[in-house]
NUBATOR-694741 format. One record per residue (C-alpha): residue in three letters; residue number from 1; x, y, z. Coordinates in nm, 2 decimals, padded with zeros to 4 digits, m for minus. Each point is the difference from the previous one (the first is absolute). Layout:
// residues N
('ALA' NUM (X Y Z))
...
This chain:
// residues 299
('MET' 1 (m00.04 14.51 m01.45))
('GLU' 2 (00.09 m00.17 m00.32))
('ASN' 3 (m00.13 m00.33 m00.15))
('LEU' 4 (m00.07 m00.13 00.35))
('SER' 5 (m00.11 m00.37 00.01))
('LYS' 6 (m00.08 m00.26 00.27))
('ARG' 7 (m00.12 m00.35 m00.01))
('TYR' 8 (m00.12 m00.23 00.28))
('GLY' 9 (00.03 m00.35 m00.15))
('ASP' 10 (m00.22 00.00 m00.31))
('LYS' 11 (m00.19 00.30 00.11))
('VAL' 12 (00.12 00.34 m00.16))
('ALA' 13 (m00.05 00.27 00.27))
('VAL' 14 (00.17 00.29 m00.18))
('ASP' 15 (00.06 00.00 m00.38))
('GLY' 16 (00.25 00.24 m00.15))
('LEU' 17 (m00.13 00.30 00.21))
('SER' 18 (00.16 00.34 m00.08))
('PHE' 19 (m00.11 00.34 00.15))
('ALA' 20 (00.14 00.30 00.18))
('VAL' 21 (m00.16 00.18 00.30))
('LYS' 22 (00.05 00.38 m00.02))
('PRO' 23 (00.05 00.23 00.30))
('GLY' 24 (m00.25 00.27 00.09))
('GLN' 25 (m00.31 m00.19 m00.04))
('VAL' 26 (m00.18 m00.30 00.17))
('THR' 27 (m00.01 m00.30 m00.24))
('GLY' 28 (m00.26 m00.26 00.04))
('PHE' 29 (00.11 m00.36 m00.05))
('LEU' 30 (m00.31 m00.20 m00.11))
('GLY' 31 (m00.09 m00.34 m00.12))
('PRO' 32 (m00.24 m00.29 00.07))
('ASN' 33 (00.09 m00.25 00.27))
('GLY' 34 (00.30 m00.21 m00.12))
('ALA' 35 (00.11 00.26 m00.25))
('GLY' 36 (00.34 00.02 00.15))
('LYS' 37 (m00.01 00.32 00.20))
('SER' 38 (00.13 m00.13 00.33))
('THR' 39 (00.27 m00.21 m00.17))
('THR' 40 (00.12 00.30 m00.19))
('MET' 41 (00.02 00.21 00.32))
('ARG' 42 (00.19 m00.27 00.18))
('MET' 43 (00.25 m00.02 m00.29))
('ILE' 44 (00.05 00.38 00.01))
('MET' 45 (00.08 m00.04 00.37))
('GLY' 46 (00.24 m00.29 m00.06))
('LEU' 47 (m00.23 m00.26 00.19))
('ASP' 48 (m00.04 m00.21 m00.31))
('ARG' 49 (00.27 m00.06 m00.26))
('PRO' 50 (m00.11 00.08 m00.36))
('GLY' 51 (00.00 m00.28 m00.25))
('GLY' 52 (00.10 00.25 m00.26))
('GLY' 53 (00.04 00.37 m00.04))
('ARG' 54 (00.07 00.25 00.28))
('ALA' 55 (m00.17 00.22 00.25))
('THR' 56 (00.18 00.32 00.13))
('ILE' 57 (m00.04 00.28 00.22))
('GLY' 58 (00.18 00.31 m00.13))
('GLY' 59 (00.19 m00.21 m00.24))
('ARG' 60 (00.12 m00.24 00.28))
('SER' 61 (m00.14 m00.34 00.13))
('TYR' 62 (m00.13 00.01 00.35))
('ARG' 63 (00.27 m00.23 00.13))
('ASP' 64 (00.26 00.26 m00.12))
('LEU' 65 (m00.15 00.29 00.19))
('ARG' 66 (00.19 00.11 00.31))
('GLU' 67 (m00.24 00.07 00.29))
('PRO' 68 (m00.30 m00.10 m00.22))
('LEU' 69 (m00.26 00.15 00.24))
('ARG' 70 (00.14 00.35 m00.08))
('ARG' 71 (m00.05 m00.08 m00.38))
('VAL' 72 (m00.33 m00.19 m00.02))
('GLY' 73 (m00.29 m00.07 00.25))
('ALA' 74 (m00.23 m00.29 m00.06))
('LEU' 75 (m00.32 m00.15 00.16))
('LEU' 76 (m00.04 m00.34 m00.16))
('ASP' 77 (m00.18 m00.18 00.29))
('ALA' 78 (m00.16 00.17 00.29))
('ALA' 79 (00.01 m00.33 00.20))
('GLY' 80 (00.39 m00.02 m00.03))
('LEU' 81 (00.06 00.13 00.35))
('HIS' 82 (00.18 m00.14 00.31))
('LYS' 83 (m00.31 m00.05 00.20))
('ARG' 84 (00.17 00.02 00.35))
('ARG' 85 (00.17 00.32 m00.08))
('SER' 86 (m00.17 00.33 00.08))
('ALA' 87 (m00.07 00.24 m00.30))
('TYR' 88 (00.28 00.22 00.13))
('ASN' 89 (00.26 m00.28 00.02))
('HIS' 90 (m00.10 m00.14 m00.34))
('LEU' 91 (00.09 00.33 m00.16))
('LEU' 92 (00.31 00.04 00.22))
('TRP' 93 (00.17 m00.31 m00.10))
('LEU' 94 (m00.06 00.09 m00.37))
('ALA' 95 (00.13 00.35 00.06))
('GLN' 96 (00.32 m00.14 00.17))
('THR' 97 (00.08 m00.21 m00.31))
('ASN' 98 (00.02 00.30 m00.22))
('ARG' 99 (00.14 00.26 00.24))
('ILE' 100 (m00.33 00.19 00.03))
('PRO' 101 (m00.03 00.21 00.31))
('LYS' 102 (m00.23 m00.11 00.28))
('THR' 103 (m00.19 00.34 m00.04))
('ARG' 104 (m00.12 m00.12 m00.33))
('VAL' 105 (m00.19 m00.29 00.15))
('ARG' 106 (m00.21 00.24 00.21))
('GLU' 107 (m00.05 00.22 m00.31))
('VAL' 108 (m00.15 m00.28 m00.22))
('LEU' 109 (m00.22 m00.14 00.29))
('ARG' 110 (m00.15 00.34 00.03))
('LEU' 111 (m00.04 00.04 m00.37))
('VAL' 112 (m00.19 m00.32 m00.04))
('GLY' 113 (m00.22 00.05 00.32))
('LEU' 114 (00.17 m00.26 00.22))
('GLU' 115 (00.17 00.22 00.25))
('ASP' 116 (m00.23 m00.11 00.28))
('ALA' 117 (00.04 m00.37 m00.08))
('ALA' 118 (00.38 00.02 m00.03))
('ARG' 119 (00.05 m00.24 00.30))
('GLN' 120 (m00.27 m00.25 m00.09))
('ARG' 121 (00.11 m00.33 m00.15))
('ALA' 122 (m00.05 m00.02 m00.37))
('GLY' 123 (m00.16 m00.34 00.03))
('GLY' 124 (m00.30 00.16 00.16))
('PHE' 125 (m00.05 00.24 m00.28))
('SER' 126 (m00.31 00.00 m00.22))
('LEU' 127 (00.06 m00.04 m00.38))
('GLY' 128 (m00.03 00.38 m00.04))
('MET' 129 (00.25 00.08 00.27))
('ALA' 130 (00.24 m00.26 m00.14))
('GLY' 131 (m00.03 00.17 m00.34))
('ARG' 132 (00.07 00.34 00.17))
('LEU' 133 (00.32 m00.15 00.16))
('GLY' 134 (00.11 m00.15 m00.34))
('ILE' 135 (m00.04 00.35 m00.15))
('ALA' 136 (00.20 00.16 00.28))
('ALA' 137 (00.27 m00.26 m00.07))
('ALA' 138 (00.00 00.09 m00.37))
('LEU' 139 (00.04 00.37 00.09))
('LEU' 140 (00.26 m00.06 00.26))
('GLY' 141 (00.30 00.10 m00.21))
('ASP' 142 (m00.18 00.28 m00.18))
('PRO' 143 (00.07 m00.17 m00.33))
('PRO' 144 (m00.06 00.16 m00.34))
('VAL' 145 (m00.17 m00.34 m00.13))
('LEU' 146 (m00.30 m00.17 00.16))
('LEU' 147 (m00.16 m00.33 m00.10))
('LEU' 148 (m00.32 m00.08 00.18))
('ASP' 149 (m00.22 m00.31 m00.06))
('GLU' 150 (m00.36 00.05 00.10))
('PRO' 151 (00.07 00.27 00.26))
('VAL' 152 (m00.37 00.08 00.08))
('ASN' 153 (m00.08 m00.36 00.12))
('GLY' 154 (m00.17 00.01 00.33))
('LEU' 155 (m00.02 00.38 00.02))
('ASP' 156 (m00.32 00.18 00.10))
('PRO' 157 (m00.14 00.29 m00.22))
('GLU' 158 (00.23 00.25 00.19))
('GLY' 159 (00.29 m00.22 m00.06))
('VAL' 160 (m00.07 m00.03 m00.37))
('LEU' 161 (m00.03 00.38 m00.03))
('TRP' 162 (00.33 00.03 00.20))
('ILE' 163 (00.20 m00.24 m00.22))
('ARG' 164 (m00.13 00.17 m00.32))
('THR' 165 (00.11 00.34 00.11))
('LEU' 166 (00.33 m00.14 00.13))
('LEU' 167 (00.08 m00.17 m00.32))
('ASN' 168 (m00.07 00.32 m00.21))
('ASP' 169 (00.20 00.21 00.24))
('LEU' 170 (00.30 m00.24 m00.04))
('ALA' 171 (m00.03 00.01 m00.37))
('ALA' 172 (m00.03 00.38 m00.01))
('GLU' 173 (00.34 00.01 00.18))
('GLY' 174 (00.15 m00.17 m00.30))
('ARG' 175 (00.00 m00.36 00.12))
('THR' 176 (m00.06 m00.31 m00.20))
('VAL' 177 (m00.32 m00.18 00.13))
('LEU' 178 (m00.13 m00.33 m00.13))
('VAL' 179 (m00.31 m00.14 00.17))
('SER' 180 (m00.18 m00.32 m00.07))
('SER' 181 (m00.36 m00.03 00.06))
('HIS' 182 (m00.33 m00.18 m00.08))
('LEU' 183 (m00.21 00.31 00.09))
('MET' 184 (m00.08 00.16 m00.33))
('SER' 185 (m00.19 00.29 00.15))
('GLU' 186 (00.28 00.08 00.24))
('THR' 187 (00.26 m00.03 m00.27))
('ALA' 188 (m00.20 00.24 m00.22))
('LEU' 189 (00.02 00.27 00.28))
('THR' 190 (00.37 m00.06 00.09))
('ALA' 191 (00.20 m00.09 m00.31))
('GLN' 192 (00.08 00.21 m00.29))
('HIS' 193 (00.17 m00.27 m00.21))
('LEU' 194 (m00.07 m00.38 m00.03))
('ILE' 195 (00.21 m00.30 m00.08))
('VAL' 196 (m00.25 m00.28 m00.08))
('ILE' 197 (00.11 m00.37 m00.04))
('GLY' 198 (m00.18 m00.32 m00.08))
('ARG' 199 (00.15 m00.36 00.01))
('GLY' 200 (00.34 00.15 00.06))
('ARG' 201 (00.00 00.22 m00.31))
('LEU' 202 (m00.04 00.39 m00.03))
('ILE' 203 (m00.35 00.11 m00.11))
('ALA' 204 (00.03 00.37 00.05))
('ASP' 205 (00.25 00.26 00.11))
('THR' 206 (m00.19 00.33 m00.03))
('SER' 207 (m00.18 00.27 00.20))
('VAL' 208 (m00.33 m00.07 00.18))
('ARG' 209 (m00.19 00.23 m00.23))
('GLU' 210 (00.14 m00.16 m00.32))
('PHE' 211 (m00.05 m00.35 00.14))
('VAL' 212 (m00.37 00.06 00.06))
('ARG' 213 (m00.05 00.18 m00.33))
('SER' 214 (00.16 m00.26 m00.22))
('ALA' 215 (m00.20 m00.28 00.18))
('ALA' 216 (m00.33 00.15 00.03))
('PRO' 217 (m00.06 00.33 m00.20))
('SER' 218 (m00.24 00.25 00.17))
('HIS' 219 (m00.34 00.06 m00.15))
('VAL' 220 (m00.30 00.24 00.04))
('ARG' 221 (m00.30 m00.16 00.16))
('VAL' 222 (m00.33 00.16 m00.13))
('ARG' 223 (m00.36 m00.07 00.11))
('THR' 224 (m00.27 00.11 m00.24))
('PRO' 225 (m00.37 m00.10 m00.05))
('GLU' 226 (00.09 m00.04 m00.37))
('PRO' 227 (00.31 m00.23 m00.01))
('GLU' 228 (m00.06 m00.13 m00.34))
('ARG' 229 (m00.01 00.34 m00.15))
('LEU' 230 (00.29 00.14 00.19))
('ARG' 231 (00.20 m00.31 m00.10))
('ASP' 232 (m00.05 00.06 m00.38))
('VAL' 233 (00.10 00.37 00.05))
('LEU' 234 (00.33 m00.09 00.17))
('ALA' 235 (00.08 m00.29 m00.23))
('ALA' 236 (m00.06 00.23 m00.30))
('ALA' 237 (00.25 00.24 00.16))
('GLY' 238 (00.26 m00.29 00.02))
('PHE' 239 (m00.01 m00.09 00.37))
('PRO' 240 (m00.02 m00.36 00.11))
('VAL' 241 (m00.30 m00.05 00.22))
('LYS' 242 (m00.10 m00.30 00.23))
('GLN' 243 (m00.32 m00.04 00.20))
('ALA' 244 (00.03 m00.09 00.36))
('SER' 245 (m00.24 m00.25 00.17))
('ASP' 246 (m00.19 00.28 00.15))
('GLY' 247 (m00.07 00.16 m00.33))
('ALA' 248 (00.26 00.28 00.03))
('LEU' 249 (00.24 00.06 m00.29))
('GLU' 250 (00.37 m00.02 00.03))
('VAL' 251 (00.17 00.23 m00.25))
('TYR' 252 (00.37 m00.05 m00.07))
('GLU' 253 (00.26 00.22 m00.15))
('ALA' 254 (m00.21 00.31 00.07))
('GLU' 255 (00.01 00.29 00.24))
('ALA' 256 (m00.32 00.06 00.22))
('ASP' 257 (m00.04 00.35 m00.14))
('LYS' 258 (m00.01 m00.14 m00.36))
('VAL' 259 (m00.26 m00.25 00.10))
('GLY' 260 (m00.22 00.26 00.16))
('GLU' 261 (00.04 00.23 m00.31))
('LEU' 262 (m00.11 m00.28 m00.24))
('ALA' 263 (m00.29 m00.10 00.22))
('ALA' 264 (m00.12 00.37 00.02))
('ALA' 265 (00.03 00.07 m00.37))
('HIS' 266 (m00.21 m00.31 m00.08))
('GLY' 267 (m00.26 00.08 00.27))
('VAL' 268 (00.08 m00.31 00.21))
('PRO' 269 (m00.07 00.05 00.37))
('VAL' 270 (00.28 m00.12 00.24))
('TYR' 271 (m00.07 m00.09 00.36))
('GLU' 272 (00.36 m00.07 00.10))
('SER' 273 (00.35 00.03 m00.16))
('ALA' 274 (00.31 m00.09 00.19))
('VAL' 275 (00.36 m00.11 m00.09))
('ARG' 276 (00.08 m00.35 00.14))
('THR' 277 (00.36 m00.11 00.04))
('ALA' 278 (00.09 m00.35 00.09))
('SER' 279 (00.15 m00.07 00.35))
('LEU' 280 (00.35 m00.13 00.03))
('GLU' 281 (m00.15 m00.34 00.11))
('GLU' 282 (m00.21 m00.03 m00.32))
('ALA' 283 (00.30 00.08 m00.21))
('PHE' 284 (00.22 m00.25 00.20))
('MET' 285 (m00.25 m00.28 m00.05))
('ARG' 286 (m00.03 00.07 m00.37))
('LEU' 287 (00.38 m00.01 m00.05))
('THR' 288 (00.09 m00.28 00.23))
('GLY' 289 (m00.30 m00.23 m00.05))
('GLU' 290 (00.19 m00.25 m00.20))
('ASP' 291 (00.28 m00.01 00.26))
('VAL' 292 (m00.20 m00.10 00.30))
('GLU' 293 (00.14 m00.33 00.13))
('TYR' 294 (m00.26 m00.07 00.28))
('ARG' 295 (m00.37 00.06 m00.06))
('GLY' 296 (m00.29 m00.05 00.22))
('GLY' 297 (m00.29 m00.22 m00.11))
('GLY' 298 (m00.37 00.12 m00.04))
('ARG' 299 (m00.28 m00.16 00.19))
């Protein structure tokens, strides 16, 4: 997409957003509530008209795609089902609109674990089952591009592991996979690349590892009975040192081996030495803290 913009009255939902999603990897699409993720995905799928710029799939807008289910599959709203139709019939009418054979309906139902529920009405599905049916619809045309908005909503632990494995398998086949999520821990396990936005603007377009490293550098945590002495030794060697609330030292810009060598050379006993790396959630909060639109109040 290129310089994509969208306003709702006086509110700017998306503001000059430009990025490309590459095939062969899972790309996590992150941002605080109100950041513009869902609006962006809706514009990609032609459900909202951009106020400026353009969103394309393989160089073409969604509305220009012939048999679009064969080009791109999307799950934007798990509740967007005809509640009186069975799971099978819901997929069948979608298949018929894009000349997809009936046999594919059974294949995707089996793939998402709904084969035994094929004749049940979608209106009676739990949130997790509805999400599985939405994923089945996205996969129906065996498309090279997938856009999934919060696909793990309502899934149990087995379902979360299943979708994680499925997404990485699809990416390994060379497909383009964009996944929006609020679950940082799951994104860290699933995605290899990140697109992060805040207030409709691009904050980061980078690998998960680089995003975490740039937002919150790793450090060596050291516990010693002589923290002041070790701090002086490390500071003299040029390493930034902070003292944690529990008395342990946090040493930056240093390898754990080097810290251990300096402590040993100066006769400082060490009880614990471990490399600590920030989580994706910590990095996300540090980089998007100024872009949070809705905040809870303290008590």
